C-alpha positions as CSV (number, residue, x, y, z in Angstrom):
1,X,-80.4,77.3,25.6
2,X,-78.8,79.9,27.4
3,X,-79.2,80.6,30.7
4,X,-80.4,84.1,29.6
5,X,-82.9,81.9,26.8
6,X,-84.3,79.2,30.0
7,X,-84.7,82.4,32.7
8,X,-87.0,84.1,29.5
9,X,-89.0,80.5,29.2
10,X,-89.9,80.7,32.6
11,X,-91.1,84.2,33.2
12,X,-94.6,84.3,34.2
13,X,-96.7,87.4,34.7
14,X,-96.7,89.0,38.3
15,X,-97.8,92.1,40.0
16,X,-94.8,92.3,42.6
17,X,-91.9,95.2,42.5
18,X,-88.4,95.0,42.6
19,X,-85.8,97.1,43.3
20,X,-82.3,97.1,42.8
21,X,-79.8,99.6,44.2
22,X,-76.4,99.8,43.1
23,X,-73.7,101.6,44.5
24,X,-71.2,101.8,42.1
25,X,-67.6,100.5,43.4
26,X,-69.1,99.8,46.9
27,X,-66.3,96.4,47.6
28,X,-63.4,97.7,49.2
29,X,-60.3,96.7,51.2
30,X,-59.2,97.9,55.0
31,X,-57.7,101.1,56.2
32,X,-54.3,99.6,57.2
33,X,-54.8,102.2,60.9
34,X,-58.4,100.5,61.3
35,X,-58.6,96.8,59.6
36,X,-62.1,98.3,58.4
37,X,-63.5,98.7,55.1
38,X,-65.2,101.8,53.7
39,X,-68.5,99.8,54.1
40,X,-67.3,98.1,57.4
41,X,-66.6,102.0,58.6
42,X,-69.6,103.8,57.8
43,X,-72.5,103.4,60.5
44,X,-75.2,101.5,58.6
45,X,-77.9,100.6,61.3
46,X,-80.9,100.4,57.7
47,X,-78.6,98.0,55.7
48,X,-77.3,96.0,59.0
49,X,-80.9,95.4,59.8
50,X,-81.4,94.8,55.9
51,X,-79.2,91.9,56.3
52,X,-80.0,90.6,59.5
53,X,-83.1,90.2,58.4
54,X,-82.0,89.0,54.5
55,X,-79.8,86.3,52.6
56,X,-76.3,87.6,52.1
57,X,-73.6,86.8,50.1
58,X,-70.4,88.8,48.0
59,X,-70.9,88.8,43.8
60,X,-68.3,88.4,41.6
61,X,-68.8,90.3,38.6
62,X,-66.6,88.6,35.6
63,X,-64.7,85.8,37.5
64,X,-62.0,85.0,40.1
65,X,-59.2,88.0,39.7
66,X,-60.8,89.8,37.1
67,X,-61.5,93.3,37.1
68,X,-64.5,94.6,35.8
69,X,-65.1,97.7,33.8
70,X,-68.9,99.4,34.8
71,X,-70.6,98.0,31.5
72,X,-70.1,94.4,31.9
73,X,-70.5,94.4,35.7
74,X,-73.9,95.9,35.4
75,X,-75.0,93.8,32.7
76,X,-73.8,90.4,34.5
77,X,-76.3,91.9,37.2
78,X,-79.0,92.5,34.8
79,X,-78.5,88.6,33.9
80,X,-76.4,88.8,30.8
81,X,-73.2,87.1,30.0
82,X,-70.5,90.3,31.0
83,X,-68.3,88.4,28.4
84,X,-70.3,87.4,25.7
85,X,-72.5,90.2,25.8
86,X,-69.7,93.1,26.6
87,X,-71.0,96.1,25.2
88,X,-68.3,99.1,24.7
89,X,-68.3,102.1,26.7
90,X,-68.6,104.4,23.9
91,X,-72.4,102.8,22.6
92,X,-73.6,103.1,26.6
93,X,-72.2,107.0,27.4
94,X,-74.0,107.8,23.0
95,X,-76.9,106.2,24.9
96,X,-76.6,108.2,28.1
97,X,-76.7,111.6,26.6
98,X,-79.4,110.8,24.3
99,X,-77.6,110.3,21.1
100,X,-79.9,108.9,18.2
101,X,-76.9,106.2,17.7
102,X,-77.4,104.7,14.1
103,X,-76.3,101.1,13.2
104,X,-73.2,102.0,11.2
105,X,-72.0,104.7,13.8
106,X,-68.7,104.0,15.8
107,X,-68.6,105.7,19.2
108,X,-66.0,106.0,21.9
109,X,-65.9,107.4,25.2
110,X,-63.7,110.6,25.5
111,X,-61.7,111.5,28.5
112,X,-60.5,115.4,28.6
113,X,-57.3,115.0,29.9
114,X,-53.6,116.9,31.1
115,X,-50.1,115.9,29.4
116,X,-47.1,118.2,30.0
117,X,-44.8,119.5,27.5
118,X,-43.2,116.3,26.9
119,X,-46.8,115.0,26.0
120,X,-46.7,112.8,28.7
121,X,-50.3,112.2,30.4
122,X,-49.7,113.9,34.2
123,X,-53.6,114.1,34.9
124,X,-56.1,110.8,33.2
125,X,-58.8,113.4,34.2
126,X,-57.9,116.7,33.9
127,X,-58.6,117.7,37.2
128,X,-61.8,116.4,36.8
129,X,-63.3,120.0,35.1
130,X,-66.7,121.1,35.8
131,X,-69.1,119.9,32.8
132,X,-69.7,123.8,31.8
133,X,-66.0,123.7,30.4
134,X,-66.3,119.9,28.8
135,X,-69.5,121.4,27.2
136,X,-66.9,125.0,25.6
137,X,-64.4,122.0,24.3
138,X,-66.0,119.9,22.8
139,X,-67.3,122.6,21.0
140,X,-64.1,123.2,19.8
141,X,-64.0,119.3,19.1
142,X,-67.1,119.6,16.7
143,X,-65.1,121.7,14.5
144,X,-62.5,118.7,13.0
145,X,-63.7,118.0,9.9
146,X,-62.5,114.7,8.4
147,X,-63.4,114.1,4.6
148,X,-66.4,111.3,4.5
149,X,-67.1,111.2,8.3
150,X,-68.9,113.0,9.8
151,X,-68.2,113.4,13.8
152,X,-70.4,114.2,16.6
153,X,-69.0,115.2,20.1
154,X,-71.3,115.3,23.5
155,X,-70.9,116.0,26.7
156,X,-71.5,113.4,29.1
157,X,-70.7,114.9,32.3
158,X,-67.0,116.5,34.3
159,X,-64.1,115.4,32.2
160,X,-66.0,112.5,30.0
161,X,-67.9,113.5,26.9
162,X,-68.5,110.8,23.7
163,X,-67.4,111.0,19.8
164,X,-69.4,109.4,17.4
165,X,-68.1,108.8,13.8
166,X,-70.4,107.8,11.2
167,X,-69.7,107.0,7.5
168,X,-69.1,104.0,5.6
169,X,-67.9,100.6,6.9
170,X,-66.0,101.7,10.2
171,X,-64.6,99.2,12.4
172,X,-64.7,98.9,16.0
173,X,-62.0,96.7,16.5
174,X,-59.7,99.8,17.9
175,X,-57.4,99.2,20.9
176,X,-57.7,102.3,23.3
177,X,-55.7,105.3,23.6
178,X,-55.9,105.7,27.4
179,X,-52.7,104.2,28.8
180,X,-54.4,103.6,32.5
181,X,-51.2,105.3,34.6
182,X,-49.9,108.7,34.1
183,X,-45.7,109.5,33.4
184,X,-45.9,108.1,29.7
185,X,-47.8,109.5,26.4
186,X,-51.0,108.6,25.2
187,X,-51.6,105.2,23.3
188,X,-51.9,105.7,19.3
189,X,-55.1,103.8,18.1
190,X,-54.3,100.6,16.6
191,X,-56.5,98.2,14.5
192,X,-57.2,94.9,16.4
193,X,-58.4,93.6,13.4
194,X,-57.2,93.9,9.6
195,X,-60.4,95.5,8.2
196,X,-60.2,98.0,11.1
197,X,-56.3,99.8,9.6
198,X,-58.4,102.8,8.1
199,X,-60.7,103.1,10.4
200,X,-57.6,103.4,12.8
201,X,-56.5,106.0,11.0
202,X,-59.5,108.6,11.3
203,X,-59.6,108.4,14.7
204,X,-55.8,108.9,14.8
205,X,-56.1,112.1,12.6
206,X,-59.0,113.2,14.9
207,X,-56.8,113.0,17.7
208,X,-54.5,114.9,16.2
209,X,-56.5,117.5,15.5
210,X,-58.3,117.5,19.4
211,X,-54.8,118.0,20.3
212,X,-53.9,121.1,18.5
213,X,-57.1,122.4,19.0
214,X,-57.0,121.9,22.7
215,X,-53.3,122.9,23.1
216,X,-53.9,126.5,25.5
217,X,-57.2,124.6,27.4
218,X,-54.9,123.6,30.3
219,X,-55.9,121.2,32.3
220,X,-57.6,119.9,29.8
221,X,-55.1,120.1,26.7
222,X,-56.1,116.2,25.6
223,X,-58.4,113.4,25.1
224,X,-57.8,109.9,25.6
225,X,-60.3,107.6,23.7
226,X,-61.5,104.1,24.8
227,X,-64.6,101.9,24.4
228,X,-64.7,101.6,20.7
229,X,-68.1,100.3,19.8
230,X,-71.0,99.9,17.7
231,X,-74.4,99.7,18.5
232,X,-74.9,95.5,19.5
233,X,-78.4,93.4,19.4
234,X,-79.7,92.9,23.1
235,X,-83.0,91.3,23.7
236,X,-84.4,93.3,26.3
237,X,-85.5,92.9,29.5
238,X,-89.3,93.7,28.6
239,X,-88.8,90.9,25.6
240,X,-87.2,88.4,28.1
241,X,-89.0,88.8,30.8
242,X,-92.4,90.7,30.1
243,X,-91.2,93.5,33.2
244,X,-91.8,97.1,32.7
245,X,-88.5,98.6,33.7
246,X,-87.2,102.0,34.4
247,X,-83.6,103.2,35.3
248,X,-82.9,106.0,37.8
249,X,-79.3,107.5,37.1
250,X,-77.7,111.2,37.8
251,X,-74.7,109.9,35.3
252,X,-75.4,109.6,31.9
253,X,-74.1,106.4,31.0
254,X,-75.8,104.5,33.4
255,X,-78.9,105.8,32.1
256,X,-77.1,104.7,28.7
257,X,-77.1,101.1,30.2
258,X,-80.2,101.2,31.3
259,X,-81.7,102.0,27.9
260,X,-79.5,99.5,26.5
261,X,-81.7,96.4,27.8
262,X,-84.9,98.7,27.6
263,X,-85.4,100.7,31.0
264,X,-86.9,103.9,30.9
265,X,-84.5,106.1,32.1
266,X,-86.3,108.6,34.0
267,X,-85.3,112.4,35.1
268,X,-83.6,111.4,38.1
269,X,-82.0,115.2,39.8
270,X,-78.4,115.4,40.7
271,X,-77.9,113.4,44.0
272,X,-79.4,110.2,45.8
273,X,-82.0,112.0,47.7
274,X,-83.8,113.0,44.1
275,X,-83.0,109.8,42.7
276,X,-85.7,108.4,45.8
277,X,-87.7,111.0,44.8
278,X,-87.5,109.9,41.6
279,X,-88.5,106.3,42.7
280,X,-91.6,107.3,44.8
281,X,-92.5,109.4,42.0
282,X,-93.1,106.6,39.2
283,X,-93.4,103.5,41.8
284,X,-96.2,102.3,40.7
285,X,-95.5,103.0,36.7
286,X,-93.0,99.8,36.6
287,X,-92.3,96.6,37.8
288,X,-88.2,96.8,38.1
289,X,-86.0,99.9,38.6
290,X,-82.5,100.0,38.6
291,X,-80.8,102.8,41.1
292,X,-77.5,103.8,40.8
293,X,-75.3,105.7,42.8
294,X,-72.1,106.9,41.8
295,X,-70.4,109.5,44.2
296,X,-69.3,105.9,46.2
297,X,-66.8,104.8,42.7
298,X,-65.8,108.7,42.6
299,X,-64.8,109.0,46.2
300,X,-63.0,105.0,45.7
301,X,-61.2,106.1,42.4
302,X,-59.8,109.3,43.9
303,X,-58.4,107.8,47.5
304,X,-61.0,109.6,49.4
305,X,-61.7,106.9,52.4
306,X,-63.7,109.4,54.1
307,X,-65.5,110.6,51.2
308,X,-67.1,107.3,50.3
309,X,-67.6,105.9,53.9
310,X,-70.1,109.4,53.8
311,X,-72.0,108.5,50.8
312,X,-72.6,105.0,52.2
313,X,-73.5,106.5,55.4
314,X,-76.0,108.6,53.0
315,X,-77.6,106.0,51.0
316,X,-78.4,104.3,54.7
317,X,-80.0,106.8,56.0
318,X,-82.2,107.5,52.9
319,X,-82.5,103.8,52.6
320,X,-86.1,103.5,54.8
321,X,-87.9,105.6,52.2
322,X,-87.1,102.9,49.6
323,X,-88.1,100.3,52.3
324,X,-91.7,102.7,52.8
325,X,-92.7,101.8,49.1
326,X,-92.4,97.9,50.2
327,X,-91.0,96.5,47.5
328,X,-91.6,93.0,46.9
329,X,-88.0,92.2,46.3
330,X,-84.7,94.3,47.3
331,X,-81.3,93.6,46.5
332,X,-78.1,95.8,47.8
333,X,-75.4,95.4,46.3
334,X,-72.2,97.2,43.8
335,X,-71.1,96.5,40.6
336,X,-67.9,95.9,41.3
337,X,-64.8,97.2,44.2
338,X,-63.4,100.3,44.2
339,X,-61.0,100.5,47.2
340,X,-60.0,103.3,47.9
341,X,-56.6,102.1,48.7
342,X,-56.1,101.3,45.4
343,X,-57.9,104.2,43.8
344,X,-59.0,102.2,41.1
345,X,-61.5,99.5,40.1
346,X,-60.5,96.0,41.6
347,X,-61.5,92.4,41.5
348,X,-62.5,91.8,44.8
349,X,-66.3,90.4,45.5
350,X,-68.6,92.5,46.2
351,X,-71.0,92.5,49.7
352,X,-74.9,91.2,48.7
353,X,-77.6,91.6,50.0
354,X,-81.6,89.8,48.7
355,X,-84.9,91.2,50.9
356,X,-87.9,89.8,50.2
357,X,-90.9,87.6,52.2
358,X,-88.9,84.5,50.9
359,X,-85.4,85.3,51.6
360,X,-84.1,82.7,54.2
361,X,-81.8,84.9,56.7
362,X,-78.9,83.7,57.6
363,X,-76.4,84.5,60.6
364,X,-75.0,88.1,58.6
365,X,-76.0,90.6,61.4
366,X,-74.0,93.4,59.6
367,X,-73.4,94.5,55.8
368,X,-69.9,94.8,55.2
369,X,-67.3,92.7,53.1
370,X,-66.3,89.9,56.1
371,X,-70.1,89.4,57.1
372,X,-71.4,89.1,53.7
373,X,-68.7,86.6,53.1
374,X,-70.4,84.3,55.8
375,X,-73.7,84.6,54.4
376,X,-75.5,82.0,52.8
377,X,-75.1,83.0,49.4
378,X,-71.3,82.8,49.6
379,X,-69.6,83.9,46.4
380,X,-71.3,83.8,43.7
381,X,-71.5,85.1,40.1
382,X,-73.3,88.5,39.4
383,X,-75.2,87.3,37.0
384,X,-77.2,84.6,38.9
385,X,-78.8,88.2,40.4
386,X,-81.7,88.9,38.0
387,X,-82.6,85.1,38.3
388,X,-83.1,85.3,42.6
389,X,-84.7,88.3,42.0
390,X,-87.5,87.4,39.3
391,X,-87.4,83.9,41.3
392,X,-87.9,85.7,44.8
393,X,-90.7,88.3,42.6
394,X,-92.5,84.7,42.1
395,X,-92.0,85.7,38.3
396,X,-90.6,82.7,37.5
397,X,-92.4,78.8,37.0
398,X,-91.0,75.9,37.9
399,X,-88.3,74.2,35.1
400,X,-89.5,70.4,34.4
401,X,-92.0,68.0,35.4
């Protein structure tokens, strides 16, 4: 019996409410001029008070030294094995835009990107083009025809979209085309297994036709594909624990993550305040809420230290509205770290606080990386968060005699 099956065997009904507030990419690194991280720099009186009365630590999404993607990092927080249960980004993007994904479909995340005359990537995100332009570009890509294959291209948000290939015997054993750096050409799609060779040829043909059709569309004149995947079979949180779950997220991929594990994806508006509006409206209807804040990660990836600080401070100002709902268990953390100094996800553990009537306060009086490192929980695997939330919600029976 694995850990998620053990938890499921202990699950019991209760009337308690749980809220998991995720500031994407929350963790950071010290600014060279101040020696403080983004979270330590931010003015966060409400988060500090929460930390002082709760139990704190640092969560590790995958393992020491491993930099996680958002998909496995969130799955870990929901209690799944982030390695064994890893799901490709393409599926999450497809579910996030409400695409009716079929079992045989192959999905891949698209980044619209910029290449120069020599074919080298100069911007992996095409200057973060607006979503309206994205829609026009997707319309162009829908005109690509490959015999025996149906191709669907849907806008996600900003520079991101999703491609779905529908046909017989398609394989998801394909390597990404995003080189993850600039100054080099996009990678060709290569087969990871022998049977994936024909699928690689199909996707490479799609990419070449996309390059031709987008040639005059600077800055978005190329596509980078990543996260090739087919729909997995995961037991959902309602099936495992008997809880009614809701996802509140502006960004489509995180709604897709929620749907994948059995959450209802609620209309969430366009900003953090509207996400809290959605939480307030639906609060009586669900047992567990996943509330996702994206701009912390976006600012981190852009190297915008001050911008990330500002988002954290905005969340802190809105936190009393969540506290006024009196959730029985409130967790505030991130899925991973995205230090502005690195401009990318990183392997650093993530600040974590759990608040409930049964939480044992420790000596932490501020919510920050170094403060949480001294918390009662220490550094712990993120996949244990769901167990802690269920326990504090009095939703787990005793194990053994």
